[in-house]
Every structure is written in C-alpha cells, then in structure tokens.
VOMARBA-468352 format. One record per residue (C-alpha): residue number from 1; residue in three letters; x, y, z. Coordinates in Angstrom, 1 decimal, decimal comma. Layout:
N
+-----+-----+--------+--------+--------+
!   i !  aa !      X !      Y !      Z !
+-----+-----+--------+--------+--------+
! NUM ! ALA !      X !      Y !      Z !
...
+-----+-----+--------+--------+--------+
END
This chain:
354
+-----+-----+--------+--------+--------+
!   i !  aa !      X !      Y !      Z !
+-----+-----+--------+--------+--------+
!   1 ! MET !  -49,1 !   38,4 !    2,9 !
!   2 ! CYS !  -49,3 !   37,5 !    6,6 !
!   3 ! ALA !  -51,1 !   34,2 !    5,9 !
!   4 ! VAL !  -48,5 !   33,2 !    3,4 !
!   5 ! HIS !  -45,8 !   34,1 !    5,9 !
!   6 ! GLN !  -47,4 !   31,9 !    8,6 !
!   7 ! SER !  -47,9 !   29,0 !    6,3 !
!   8 ! THR !  -44,2 !   29,1 !    5,3 !
!   9 ! ARG !  -43,1 !   29,2 !    8,9 !
!  10 ! LYS !  -45,1 !   26,1 !    9,8 !
!  11 ! SER !  -44,2 !   24,0 !    6,8 !
!  12 ! ARG !  -40,9 !   22,0 !    7,1 !
!  13 ! PRO !  -38,5 !   22,3 !    4,2 !
!  14 ! THR !  -38,4 !   19,2 !    2,0 !
!  15 ! VAL !  -34,8 !   17,9 !    1,9 !
!  16 ! ALA !  -34,1 !   16,3 !   -1,5 !
!  17 ! ARG !  -30,9 !   14,9 !   -2,8 !
!  18 ! GLY !  -29,0 !   17,6 !   -4,7 !
!  19 ! SER !  -31,2 !   20,4 !   -3,2 !
!  20 ! THR !  -29,4 !   23,7 !   -2,8 !
!  21 ! SER !  -32,2 !   25,4 !   -0,8 !
!  22 ! ALA !  -31,7 !   23,5 !    2,4 !
!  23 ! ARG !  -28,9 !   21,6 !    3,9 !
!  24 ! PRO !  -29,9 !   18,4 !    5,8 !
!  25 ! THR !  -28,9 !   18,3 !    9,4 !
!  26 ! SER !  -28,2 !   15,4 !   11,9 !
!  27 ! ARG !  -31,7 !   15,9 !   13,2 !
!  28 ! ASP !  -33,1 !   15,2 !    9,7 !
!  29 ! VAL !  -31,0 !   12,0 !    9,6 !
!  30 ! ALA !  -32,2 !   11,0 !   13,1 !
!  31 ! GLN !  -35,8 !   11,4 !   12,1 !
!  32 ! ALA !  -35,4 !    9,6 !    8,8 !
!  33 ! ALA !  -33,7 !    6,7 !   10,6 !
!  34 ! GLY !  -36,0 !    6,7 !   13,7 !
!  35 ! VAL !  -33,1 !    7,2 !   16,1 !
!  36 ! SER !  -31,7 !    9,9 !   18,4 !
!  37 ! GLN !  -29,3 !   12,5 !   17,2 !
!  38 ! ALA !  -26,8 !   11,0 !   19,7 !
!  39 ! ALA !  -27,0 !    7,7 !   17,8 !
!  40 ! VAL !  -26,4 !    9,5 !   14,5 !
!  41 ! SER !  -23,3 !   11,2 !   15,9 !
!  42 ! LEU !  -22,0 !    7,8 !   17,1 !
!  43 ! VAL !  -22,6 !    6,1 !   13,8 !
!  44 ! LEU !  -21,2 !    8,8 !   11,5 !
!  45 ! GLY !  -18,3 !    9,3 !   13,9 !
!  46 ! ASP !  -17,5 !    5,6 !   13,7 !
!  47 ! LYS !  -17,9 !    5,2 !   17,5 !
!  48 ! TRP !  -21,1 !    3,1 !   17,4 !
!  49 ! ARG !  -19,6 !   -0,4 !   18,1 !
!  50 ! GLY !  -20,9 !   -1,7 !   21,4 !
!  51 ! ARG !  -23,3 !    1,2 !   21,7 !
!  52 ! VAL !  -25,8 !    0,7 !   18,9 !
!  53 ! SER !  -26,6 !   -2,4 !   16,8 !
!  54 ! GLU !  -25,2 !   -3,1 !   13,4 !
!  55 ! THR !  -28,8 !   -2,9 !   12,0 !
!  56 ! THR !  -29,3 !    0,5 !   13,5 !
!  57 ! ALA !  -25,9 !    1,7 !   12,3 !
!  58 ! GLU !  -26,8 !    0,6 !    8,7 !
!  59 ! ARG !  -30,1 !    2,4 !    9,0 !
!  60 ! VAL !  -28,4 !    5,6 !   10,0 !
!  61 ! ARG !  -25,9 !    5,3 !    7,1 !
!  62 ! GLU !  -28,6 !    4,7 !    4,6 !
!  63 ! ALA !  -30,6 !    7,7 !    5,8 !
!  64 ! ALA !  -27,5 !    9,9 !    5,6 !
!  65 ! ARG !  -26,9 !    8,6 !    2,0 !
!  66 ! ARG !  -30,5 !    9,2 !    1,0 !
!  67 ! LEU !  -30,5 !   12,7 !    2,4 !
!  68 ! ASP !  -27,0 !   13,4 !    1,1 !
!  69 ! TYR !  -26,1 !   14,5 !    4,6 !
!  70 ! ARG !  -22,6 !   15,8 !    5,1 !
!  71 ! PRO !  -21,4 !   16,6 !    8,7 !
!  72 ! ASN !  -20,0 !   20,0 !    9,4 !
!  73 ! LEU !  -16,4 !   18,9 !    9,6 !
!  74 ! ALA !  -15,0 !   22,3 !   10,2 !
!  75 ! ALA !  -17,0 !   22,8 !   13,4 !
!  76 ! ARG !  -16,4 !   19,2 !   14,6 !
!  77 ! ASN !  -12,7 !   19,5 !   14,0 !
!  78 ! LEU !  -12,5 !   22,8 !   15,8 !
!  79 ! ARG !  -14,3 !   21,2 !   18,7 !
!  80 ! LEU !  -12,1 !   18,1 !   18,8 !
!  81 ! GLY !   -8,8 !   20,0 !   18,2 !
!  82 ! ARG !   -8,1 !   17,8 !   15,1 !
!  83 ! THR !   -7,6 !   18,5 !   11,4 !
!  84 ! ARG !   -8,8 !   15,0 !   10,4 !
!  85 ! THR !   -5,9 !   15,0 !    8,0 !
!  86 ! VAL !   -3,2 !   12,3 !    7,7 !
!  87 ! LEU !    0,0 !   12,2 !    5,7 !
!  88 ! LEU !    1,0 !    9,3 !    3,5 !
!  89 ! VAL !    4,8 !    9,3 !    2,9 !
!  90 ! VAL !    5,9 !    7,2 !   -0,1 !
!  91 ! PRO !    9,2 !    7,1 !   -2,0 !
!  92 ! ALA !    7,7 !    8,1 !   -5,4 !
!  93 ! LEU !    4,5 !    8,5 !   -7,3 !
!  94 ! THR !    5,9 !    7,0 !  -10,5 !
!  95 ! THR !    5,4 !    3,4 !   -9,3 !
!  96 ! GLU !    2,2 !    1,6 !   -9,9 !
!  97 ! PHE !    2,5 !   -0,2 !   -6,5 !
!  98 ! PHE !    2,5 !    3,0 !   -4,4 !
!  99 ! ALA !   -0,4 !    4,4 !   -6,5 !
! 100 ! GLY !   -2,3 !    1,4 !   -5,3 !
! 101 ! VAL !   -1,3 !    1,9 !   -1,7 !
! 102 ! TYR !   -2,6 !    5,5 !   -1,9 !
! 103 ! THR !   -5,9 !    4,3 !   -3,4 !
! 104 ! GLY !   -6,5 !    1,9 !   -0,6 !
! 105 ! ALA !   -5,5 !    4,2 !    2,2 !
! 106 ! ALA !   -7,5 !    7,1 !    0,8 !
! 107 ! ARG !  -10,6 !    5,0 !    0,5 !
! 108 ! VAL !  -10,5 !    3,9 !    4,2 !
! 109 ! ALA !   -9,7 !    7,5 !    5,3 !
! 110 ! ALA !  -12,6 !    8,9 !    3,4 !
! 111 ! ASP !  -15,0 !    6,3 !    5,0 !
! 112 ! HIS !  -13,9 !    7,7 !    8,3 !
! 113 ! GLY !  -14,1 !   11,4 !    7,5 !
! 114 ! PHE !  -10,3 !   11,9 !    7,0 !
! 115 ! GLY !   -8,4 !   13,4 !    4,2 !
! 116 ! VAL !   -5,0 !   12,2 !    3,0 !
! 117 ! VAL !   -2,1 !   14,4 !    1,9 !
! 118 ! LEU !    0,5 !   12,6 !   -0,3 !
! 119 ! TYR !    4,1 !   13,3 !    0,4 !
! 120 ! PRO !    6,5 !   11,8 !   -2,2 !
! 121 ! SER !   10,2 !   11,7 !   -2,0 !
! 122 ! PRO !   11,3 !   10,9 !   -5,5 !
! 123 ! GLU !   14,5 !    8,8 !   -5,8 !
! 124 ! GLY !   17,5 !   10,7 !   -7,0 !
! 125 ! ILE !   16,0 !   14,1 !   -6,0 !
! 126 ! GLY !   15,9 !   13,8 !   -2,2 !
! 127 ! PRO !   13,1 !   14,7 !    0,2 !
! 128 ! ALA !   10,4 !   17,0 !   -1,3 !
! 129 ! ARG !    9,9 !   20,4 !    0,3 !
! 130 ! ASP !    8,0 !   20,3 !    3,6 !
! 131 ! PRO !    4,3 !   20,7 !    2,6 !
! 132 ! PHE !    3,5 !   22,3 !    5,9 !
! 133 ! ALA !    5,1 !   25,1 !    7,9 !
! 134 ! SER !    4,7 !   22,7 !   10,9 !
! 135 ! ALA !    3,7 !   19,1 !   10,1 !
! 136 ! GLN !    2,7 !   18,6 !   13,7 !
! 137 ! ALA !    0,3 !   21,5 !   13,7 !
! 138 ! ALA !   -1,4 !   20,5 !   10,4 !
! 139 ! LEU !   -1,7 !   16,7 !   10,8 !
! 140 ! ASP !   -3,3 !   14,1 !   13,1 !
! 141 ! GLY !   -1,0 !   11,3 !   12,0 !
! 142 ! VAL !    1,4 !    9,8 !    9,5 !
! 143 ! LEU !    1,4 !    6,5 !    7,4 !
! 144 ! ALA !    4,8 !    6,0 !    5,9 !
! 145 ! SER !    6,8 !    3,5 !    3,9 !
! 146 ! SER !   10,2 !    2,6 !    5,3 !
! 147 ! MET !   11,6 !    3,2 !    1,8 !
! 148 ! ALA !   10,9 !    6,9 !    2,4 !
! 149 ! ALA !   12,4 !    7,2 !    5,9 !
! 150 ! ASP !   14,6 !   10,2 !    5,0 !
! 151 ! ALA !   11,5 !   12,2 !    4,0 !
! 152 ! LEU !    9,8 !   11,2 !    7,2 !
! 153 ! THR !   12,7 !   12,5 !    9,3 !
! 154 ! ALA !   12,8 !   15,7 !    7,2 !
! 155 ! ILE !    9,3 !   16,7 !    8,2 !
! 156 ! ARG !    9,6 !   15,5 !   11,8 !
! 157 ! GLY !    6,8 !   13,0 !   11,0 !
! 158 ! ASP !    8,3 !   10,6 !   13,4 !
! 159 ! ARG !    7,0 !   12,8 !   16,2 !
! 160 ! LEU !    3,4 !   12,3 !   15,3 !
! 161 ! PRO !    1,2 !    9,3 !   15,7 !
! 162 ! LEU !    2,9 !    7,0 !   13,2 !
! 163 ! VAL !    2,3 !    3,7 !   11,4 !
! 164 ! MET !    5,1 !    2,2 !    9,3 !
! 165 ! LEU !    4,6 !    0,2 !    6,1 !
! 166 ! ASP !    7,1 !   -2,5 !    5,1 !
! 167 ! SER !    9,2 !   -2,0 !    8,2 !
! 168 ! ASP !   11,0 !   -4,1 !   10,7 !
! 169 ! PRO !    8,4 !   -4,7 !   13,5 !
! 170 ! HIS !   11,2 !   -5,0 !   16,1 !
! 171 ! GLY !   12,9 !   -1,7 !   15,2 !
! 172 ! SER !   10,2 !    0,5 !   13,8 !
! 173 ! LEU !    9,8 !    4,2 !   14,6 !
! 174 ! GLY !    6,0 !    3,8 !   14,5 !
! 175 ! ALA !    3,4 !    2,9 !   17,1 !
! 176 ! ALA !    2,5 !    0,0 !   14,7 !
! 177 ! THR !    3,8 !   -1,7 !   11,6 !
! 178 ! VAL !    1,9 !   -3,2 !    8,7 !
! 179 ! ASN !    3,7 !   -5,6 !    6,5 !
! 180 ! LEU !    3,2 !   -7,9 !    3,5 !
! 181 ! ASP !    4,3 !  -11,5 !    4,2 !
! 182 ! ILE !    7,3 !  -11,0 !    1,9 !
! 183 ! ALA !    9,3 !  -13,8 !    3,7 !
! 184 ! ASP !    6,6 !  -16,3 !    2,7 !
! 185 ! GLY !    6,4 !  -14,9 !   -0,8 !
! 186 ! THR !   10,2 !  -15,3 !   -1,2 !
! 187 ! HIS !    9,8 !  -18,9 !   -0,1 !
! 188 ! GLN !    7,1 !  -19,4 !   -2,7 !
! 189 ! ILE !    9,4 !  -18,1 !   -5,5 !
! 190 ! ALA !   12,4 !  -20,3 !   -4,3 !
! 191 ! ASP !   10,3 !  -23,4 !   -3,9 !
! 192 ! HIS !    8,7 !  -23,0 !   -7,3 !
! 193 ! LEU !   12,1 !  -22,7 !   -9,1 !
! 194 ! LEU !   13,7 !  -25,4 !   -7,0 !
! 195 ! GLY !   10,7 !  -27,7 !   -7,8 !
! 196 ! LEU !   11,3 !  -27,1 !  -11,5 !
! 197 ! GLY !   14,9 !  -28,4 !  -11,1 !
! 198 ! HIS !   16,9 !  -25,1 !  -11,0 !
! 199 ! ARG !   20,1 !  -25,1 !   -9,0 !
! 200 ! HIS !   22,0 !  -22,0 !  -10,3 !
! 201 ! PHE !   20,5 !  -18,7 !   -9,4 !
! 202 ! LEU !   21,0 !  -15,0 !  -10,0 !
! 203 ! HIS !   19,3 !  -12,5 !   -7,6 !
! 204 ! VAL !   18,9 !   -9,1 !   -9,3 !
! 205 ! ALA !   18,5 !   -7,2 !   -6,0 !
! 206 ! ALA !   17,2 !   -3,6 !   -5,5 !
! 207 ! ASP !   20,1 !   -1,5 !   -4,2 !
! 208 ! ILE !   17,9 !    0,3 !   -1,6 !
! 209 ! PRO !   18,5 !    0,2 !    2,1 !
! 210 ! SER !   15,1 !   -1,1 !    3,2 !
! 211 ! TRP !   13,9 !   -3,8 !    5,5 !
! 212 ! THR !   11,7 !   -5,4 !    2,8 !
! 213 ! PHE !   14,6 !   -5,9 !    0,4 !
! 214 ! GLU !   16,9 !   -7,2 !    3,2 !
! 215 ! VAL !   14,2 !   -9,8 !    4,0 !
! 216 ! ARG !   14,0 !  -10,9 !    0,4 !
! 217 ! ALA !   17,8 !  -11,4 !    0,1 !
! 218 ! ARG !   18,1 !  -13,2 !    3,4 !
! 219 ! GLU !   15,1 !  -15,5 !    2,9 !
! 220 ! LEU !   16,1 !  -16,4 !   -0,7 !
! 221 ! ALA !   19,7 !  -17,3 !    0,4 !
! 222 ! THR !   18,5 !  -19,3 !    3,3 !
! 223 ! ARG !   16,0 !  -21,3 !    1,3 !
! 224 ! LEU !   18,3 !  -22,0 !   -1,6 !
! 225 ! HIS !   21,3 !  -22,9 !    0,4 !
! 226 ! ALA !   19,3 !  -25,5 !    2,2 !
! 227 ! VAL !   19,3 !  -27,6 !   -1,0 !
! 228 ! PRO !   22,6 !  -29,2 !   -1,8 !
! 229 ! GLY !   24,3 !  -28,2 !   -5,1 !
! 230 ! THR !   22,8 !  -24,8 !   -5,4 !
! 231 ! THR !   24,7 !  -21,6 !   -6,3 !
! 232 ! LEU !   23,5 !  -18,0 !   -5,8 !
! 233 ! ARG !   25,0 !  -14,9 !   -7,3 !
! 234 ! THR !   23,7 !  -11,4 !   -6,3 !
! 235 ! ALA !   23,7 !   -8,3 !   -8,6 !
! 236 ! GLY !   22,7 !   -5,0 !   -7,0 !
! 237 ! THR !   20,9 !   -2,4 !   -9,1 !
! 238 ! PRO !   18,9 !    0,8 !   -8,9 !
! 239 ! MET !   15,2 !    0,2 !   -9,2 !
! 240 ! THR !   15,2 !    0,9 !  -13,0 !
! 241 ! ILE !   15,0 !   -1,2 !  -16,2 !
! 242 ! GLU !   18,3 !    0,2 !  -17,4 !
! 243 ! GLY !   20,0 !   -0,6 !  -14,1 !
! 244 ! ALA !   18,8 !   -4,2 !  -14,2 !
! 245 ! LEU !   19,9 !   -4,5 !  -17,8 !
! 246 ! ALA !   23,5 !   -3,5 !  -16,9 !
! 247 ! ALA !   23,6 !   -5,5 !  -13,7 !
! 248 ! ALA !   22,3 !   -8,7 !  -15,4 !
! 249 ! GLU !   24,8 !   -8,3 !  -18,3 !
! 250 ! THR !   27,7 !   -8,0 !  -15,9 !
! 251 ! ALA !   26,5 !  -11,1 !  -13,9 !
! 252 ! LEU !   25,9 !  -13,2 !  -17,0 !
! 253 ! ASP !   29,5 !  -12,5 !  -18,2 !
! 254 ! ALA !   31,0 !  -13,4 !  -14,8 !
! 255 ! PRO !   33,0 !  -16,7 !  -14,5 !
! 256 ! GLY !   31,3 !  -19,7 !  -13,1 !
! 257 ! PRO !   28,1 !  -21,6 !  -13,9 !
! 258 ! ARG !   25,6 !  -19,6 !  -15,8 !
! 259 ! PRO !   22,3 !  -19,1 !  -13,8 !
! 260 ! THR !   19,3 !  -20,9 !  -15,1 !
! 261 ! ALA !   16,9 !  -18,8 !  -13,0 !
! 262 ! VAL !   16,9 !  -15,1 !  -12,3 !
! 263 ! VAL !   15,0 !  -13,8 !   -9,2 !
! 264 ! CYS !   14,2 !  -10,1 !   -9,5 !
! 265 ! ASP !   13,1 !   -7,9 !   -6,6 !
! 266 ! ASP !   10,6 !   -6,0 !   -8,9 !
! 267 ! ASP !    8,8 !   -6,5 !  -12,2 !
! 268 ! LYS !   10,6 !   -3,6 !  -13,7 !
! 269 ! LEU !   13,9 !   -5,2 !  -12,9 !
! 270 ! ALA !   12,7 !   -8,4 !  -14,7 !
! 271 ! ALA !   12,1 !   -6,3 !  -17,8 !
! 272 ! GLY !   15,7 !   -5,3 !  -17,8 !
! 273 ! VAL !   16,8 !   -8,9 !  -17,4 !
! 274 ! TYR !   14,7 !   -9,9 !  -20,4 !
! 275 ! LYS !   16,6 !   -7,4 !  -22,5 !
! 276 ! ALA !   20,0 !   -8,6 !  -21,2 !
! 277 ! LEU !   19,1 !  -12,2 !  -22,0 !
! 278 ! ARG !   17,9 !  -11,4 !  -25,5 !
! 279 ! ARG !   21,1 !   -9,5 !  -26,3 !
! 280 ! ARG !   22,9 !  -12,7 !  -25,6 !
! 281 ! GLY !   20,6 !  -14,8 !  -27,7 !
! 282 ! LEU !   19,1 !  -16,5 !  -24,6 !
! 283 ! ARG !   15,4 !  -17,3 !  -24,5 !
! 284 ! VAL !   12,9 !  -17,0 !  -21,6 !
! 285 ! PRO !   12,2 !  -19,6 !  -20,2 !
! 286 ! ASP !   13,9 !  -22,2 !  -22,5 !
! 287 ! ASP !   17,4 !  -21,0 !  -21,5 !
! 288 ! VAL !   16,7 !  -18,9 !  -18,4 !
! 289 ! SER !   13,7 !  -18,6 !  -16,1 !
! 290 ! VAL !   12,8 !  -15,2 !  -14,7 !
! 291 ! THR !   10,6 !  -14,1 !  -11,8 !
! 292 ! GLY !    9,5 !  -10,7 !  -10,5 !
! 293 ! VAL !    7,6 !   -9,1 !   -7,6 !
! 294 ! ASP !    4,5 !   -6,8 !   -7,5 !
! 295 ! ASP !    2,4 !   -8,1 !  -10,4 !
! 296 ! ILE !    2,0 !   -4,7 !  -12,0 !
! 297 ! ALA !    0,5 !   -4,3 !  -15,5 !
! 298 ! LEU !    4,0 !   -4,7 !  -17,0 !
! 299 ! ALA !    4,1 !   -8,3 !  -15,9 !
! 300 ! THR !    1,5 !   -9,3 !  -18,5 !
! 301 ! ALA !    2,9 !   -7,0 !  -21,1 !
! 302 ! LEU !    6,2 !   -8,8 !  -21,2 !
! 303 ! ASP !    6,6 !  -11,7 !  -23,6 !
! 304 ! PRO !    6,4 !  -14,4 !  -22,2 !
! 305 ! GLU !    4,3 !  -13,1 !  -19,4 !
! 306 ! LEU !    6,1 !  -12,9 !  -16,1 !
! 307 ! THR !    5,8 !  -15,3 !  -13,2 !
! 308 ! THR !    5,7 !  -12,9 !  -10,3 !
! 309 ! LEU !    4,7 !  -12,4 !   -6,7 !
! 310 ! ARG !    1,4 !  -10,6 !   -6,4 !
! 311 ! LEU !    1,3 !   -7,9 !   -3,7 !
! 312 ! ASP !   -2,1 !   -6,4 !   -3,1 !
! 313 ! ALA !   -1,1 !   -2,8 !   -2,9 !
! 314 ! GLU !   -4,6 !   -1,5 !   -2,3 !
! 315 ! ARG !   -5,2 !   -3,9 !    0,5 !
! 316 ! PHE !   -1,8 !   -2,9 !    1,9 !
! 317 ! GLY !   -2,9 !    0,7 !    2,0 !
! 318 ! GLU !   -6,3 !   -0,2 !    3,5 !
! 319 ! HIS !   -4,6 !   -2,1 !    6,4 !
! 320 ! GLY !   -2,2 !    0,7 !    7,0 !
! 321 ! MET !   -4,9 !    3,3 !    7,3 !
! 322 ! HIS !   -7,0 !    1,1 !    9,5 !
! 323 ! ALA !   -4,0 !    0,7 !   11,8 !
! 324 ! LEU !   -3,4 !    4,4 !   11,9 !
! 325 ! LEU !   -7,0 !    5,1 !   12,8 !
! 326 ! ALA !   -6,8 !    2,6 !   15,6 !
! 327 ! VAL !   -3,6 !    4,3 !   16,9 !
! 328 ! LEU !   -5,4 !    7,7 !   16,8 !
! 329 ! GLU !   -8,3 !    6,2 !   18,8 !
! 330 ! GLY !   -6,1 !    4,5 !   21,3 !
! 331 ! ARG !   -6,9 !    1,0 !   20,1 !
! 332 ! THR !   -4,5 !   -1,8 !   19,3 !
! 333 ! PRO !   -4,3 !   -2,4 !   15,5 !
! 334 ! GLU !   -5,0 !   -5,9 !   14,1 !
! 335 ! GLN !   -1,9 !   -8,1 !   14,0 !
! 336 ! GLY !   -0,6 !  -10,3 !   11,2 !
! 337 ! ASP !    1,1 !   -9,9 !    7,9 !
! 338 ! ILE !   -0,9 !   -9,6 !    4,6 !
! 339 ! PRO !   -0,7 !  -12,8 !    2,5 !
! 340 ! VAL !    0,9 !  -12,7 !   -0,9 !
! 341 ! GLU !    0,5 !  -15,0 !   -3,8 !
! 342 ! LEU !    2,9 !  -16,4 !   -6,5 !
! 343 ! VAL !    1,3 !  -16,1 !  -10,0 !
! 344 ! VAL !    2,9 !  -18,6 !  -12,3 !
! 345 ! ARG !    3,0 !  -17,6 !  -16,0 !
! 346 ! GLY !    5,2 !  -18,3 !  -19,0 !
! 347 ! SER !    8,5 !  -17,0 !  -17,8 !
! 348 ! THR !    9,5 !  -20,0 !  -15,7 !
! 349 ! GLY !   10,1 !  -23,6 !  -16,8 !
! 350 ! ALA !   12,4 !  -26,5 !  -16,2 !
! 351 ! PRO !   16,1 !  -25,9 !  -17,0 !
! 352 ! ARG !   17,7 !  -27,5 !  -20,0 !
! 353 ! PRO !   19,4 !  -30,8 !  -19,2 !
! 354 ! SER !   23,2 !  -30,3 !  -18,6 !
+-----+-----+--------+--------+--------+
END
C-alpha cells in the first residue's frame, strides 16, 4: 500500500485534452512551450507585444490549445478588479446587420478573454429594462451604436469607458468612434446612377435621428446637385418595408418629373419601393432603377437582384471591439473609417430616353 502511494506521489499527472481528472495549469503550458510562467501570463493576457517575440507567443498559444488550458478568470478578475464583461448596445436584434456587428465584436472579445452582453432597444418599444442593478458595477466598458443613444443614456453607459459606432467623431460621447465610410459609399451610389444617365432622383430616407443617415442625405444632395439638370425629392419613412411602400407611393404620385432612380437608405426600404413600383405597372430597372444599403440576404432574394452598398457588419463589430479594448488598456485606437463597396446587380440601368 505504501509503495503504491509513493509511486503515485512521484508520478506527474498526464494532462490530456478533454481529461476530467486534472486541470492544466499555466506551469504546464510554460513547460510545454519551453518558456517561463511570466511569459505565459503575458501572452494569454495579450500583453506580450514588445516583451516576447511573435514566435514565442504563437508557441505559447499552441501549447495552451493543445493542453486545453483555460485561465482561472474568476481569480484573475478579482485580482484586477474587473469583470471582463462589456456591453454592446444596439437598436434591435431583428436586423441582419446588427447581428453581424455582434458576431464580429463577440469574436474579438472572446479572443481577449472578455464576454459580451447584448442590450437591444427595439424600435417602437423604447429602452429595454436595465440588465444590471448598476451598469457601472457590472461592466468594464460599452460599445454602442449611435442609433441606440436613448438606451445608452438610460443605463448610464455614457459614464463608462465608451466607444461609439456610426457616430459623429466631432460630437461623440465616447472616448473613440468607429465608422464605416458611408460618405464615400453614398458618392459611389450617386456616381453610378449619374454615370448611367439618371437626372431625376427620389431618396427614400430612414426617418431616424442618427448621424449616419444625416451623412447619407447630405452627401447625396451635394453630389447630385453638383450636376446641372438634376432633381432630388426626399421621402422619409420608418425603417420598414410597409413604411417604404407608403412613402414611395406618395412620392411617385406627387407633381413634377417622375424619378428614374430611387436611392434607399436600407435594403428593406428597397423592397418596399419594389412593391410600390409594381403596383403602378413600373418595372425595375427598365422604368426605374433602385439602390439599397447593407447587402443583406434580402438583396439577392429580390427580383431583379438589388444594386446595394455592401457594409461589412462583422468587420465593423471587430473594429469596434478592438477600439474598446484599446481604450480599456490606455492605448489610442487605430484611426480611419472602414471602406464600403458598391455591388452592382440587376436593379440599375440606363433611364428610358425622354
């Protein structure tokens, strides 16, 4: 009995992936990677840059993956006085775009040992109930869309380390802003339609008080009015297919030259415009060209497929989370807007000769 006991004491437990008998430690990772425990802590805490080499960092990460090592986050968080939890504030969960933003943000957060709590503020319902008794006590920071500013104020999220998405960089509440290059995207739409020969335009505009939609309206008007002979009519609408249908029908029945091109702030609005045009016996794009923004799945479900501005929602979320992590670490986030791309499909063409 004694001999068996001594043998067991001297033999080191074998750590295997999926083993439930022994939990690997940072010492195991250090030995497997051939580095010190301090190096393991730096790499897995994402504080290795300038302290260990890229090769060493990758060797540590590989050893951690191979051993299925998971840091004791509860102990580390208690030591650091952090929850390692951030809040993502979005206007709604029903839009494909913000689902992509969450996916990208959560992926980056997970890579850095953070969790993401999603806080939606559904349109027409108002701010959701505060998910925390005290947001400041439960969170390290907030990543928020400017379209959900009311919800942000309701939970006092503007008093925490904050990064704003789609927000005016000169008047933002946040320590940093991350934006898509929506001004350039609007120019791409306008130049495409002008190049096809269109001069009479309808802008089906989202009736939402948000910086991004203000930029779209301003840049579209500026670009079009620089070309002699153009006309621009604007129809505001809620961000729904039904709202766009009603707004487009009213605009099409108004006096003056009928628009040959309709610029929509969103792909869903474009779907409503399609319905309005077909009710009047007008064909897309033979009679009227239509464009959208987002490039969600709906864009290729429409017939003809929609010419639209592709916004990379996941990349947007990734950049936003990287910026928030930089703010939390006292670093300056990377600067520069995220490029967008016009995807030309079958919904745009040259106008009929007058």
